[in-house]
Structures are given as C-alpha cells and as structure tokens.
Steps between C-alpha positions, in 0.01 A plus 500: 500500500613787283462848644626837382649710779649848503780466756790737572802361312746607771299320767496180297874525427581557867285204606667280238847602620423450868337161451743385228203426278546496122146559378236759577235229528700309761569810709128586507414142598759516781358831618145363510611185684687709757201730549272202561753339738542817706125558516438146627773538763346829611157336532644213704669749735155639586430173685796548737377459855145417391529123467533286807691194394593244760804367318819372660761563230766307690295181492405551136864544405610213722708714732567440864480787747845556654375680812 
C-alpha cells in the first residue's frame, strides 16, 4: 500500500542507524511490528494473577522434583 507521510528526517535517520536498516520503508515496518508486539505483551500482562491455571510445569516438561 502506498502512503505519503511527512516524517521528521532526523528521526528516520536515527531509527535507521540504530536498527541497522537500509531503507525507510523497512524501518517503518520494523517500528510498526515492534509497536504491535509491545502492545500485545502489555495486554497479556493485564491477565497476570487473574487466570487460575492448574498446570504442573514440571510434569509437562518431564522434570522430576528433587526435593
């Protein structure tokens, strides 16, 4: 999808340098992917302590309790 954006050149250059990205398109795609990833992680964190899962991770992972 083609879109015309008016972005600060210095901001784009800094993002390209930090991420070692060669094109403006790729740096914007990376930024959008990272924004989506962080937002999803933040939403998942809202469930902390709210779900009661009766899961024994040791048995799932095939571990034996040493104690």
